[in-house]
N, C-alpha and C positions, 0 to 999 in steps of 0.2 A: 235435203228432204226425202229423197228416194228410201233412205235408210230409215228414216222415221216411219214412213208409211209401211215399210215392210216389217217393221217391229211391231206395229201397231195390227197387221194383218197377223201377224203369228200369233198374238195375243188373242186378237178375237177366235179365230181357228181354235185355238185350246178352249177357250172359254166355250163356244158352240159345241163342242164335243163334249164339255163336262155338263153341262146342260140338258144335252139331250140323253144323257147316260142317268141324269138324274131326274127324270120322269118317268113316271110310271105308267104301264101298258093301260090299256084299254080294259084289260080283264081284271086289275085291279079296284074298278068301281063296284064291282058285284060284293066283295070282301069290305068296302067300306058301307055299304047297305046293311049287312048286319052288327052294325056297331062296332068297327074295329078303333074307336077312337080316332077317326079322322078329325074331328070337330076340336080336339085338343090341339091342334097344329097351330103353328103362330100365324098362319093366315087364315084359320076357319075351315071348314069343311072343302069349299071348293075354290078357295082364295090362292092355295099354291098352285094349283093346274092353271090358273087364270094367269098368275105371276109367272110361270115358267115358260107358258106358252108365249106369253107377251116378250119375255125376256129372249127367247129364243129367236121369235121374228126380228126383233130389234138387232141382235147380233148377226143373224142371217142378212139382213139390208147392210150391214155395216161390212161384212166380210165382201158381197156383191161390191159394194164402191172400192173399198180399197183393191179389191181384183182389178178393177177396171183403172183405176189411178194408177196401178203397177203396170199394166199393159201400156198405157197411155206414156210412161216414163220410159219404158221399154221401147217403144217406136219413136221415139225422139231422140235416141243414141245416134252415134256417129259410125255405129258398127254395120257392115253388109245386113240387107234386109232378110237375106235366106243363107242356111246352114252351106250350100254349095258355093256359094259365091264367096263365104269366108274362107272355105277350104280351098278354094283355087286361088283365092289372093295368097294365102300361107304357103302354098305350093311355089308360087312363081316367086316369090320373095325368097325361098329357101332355096331352090334350084339356083338363082342368081347368086345369091352369095357363097355357095358351095363352089361353082364354076369358078369363080372369081379368087377364093381361098383356097384352093386344093393344092396341096405341094407337089412338085414335081417328083418323081421317082428316079433316084439315078441308075443309071444302067450298071449292073453287076458283070461278072465275067461270064462267058456263055460256056456251053461244054467244050467246043473246041479250043478255047484260051488255057484251059486247065492241062497242065502238063501230066503224062500218062507215066505213073507209078510202075517200076520195072520189078518184075515178078521173082 
């Protein structure tokens, strides 16, 4: 379920970016007033701006809902609630296993045990 919401979240985010980039700025209305052919579009003279605005609002709402849903999923996990607790838990388990599994170092010859080479 969490993976499905995450996929939907990413798709909504990409769609939201695309819709925002498709919209014209407020300065484009001046060019339309002088007969730039806006009335010959698919949605009519003002229809495309209304459609894009409503679609953007819908996708923004979906993005907000999926963000909250992912937050709820993340908070219900069995992991520690903070990063510092996770690091502390990881360090204690790592220290205890390394102390138990550390190999013993064999003792080698000391400098006094090595015979002196004649010159």
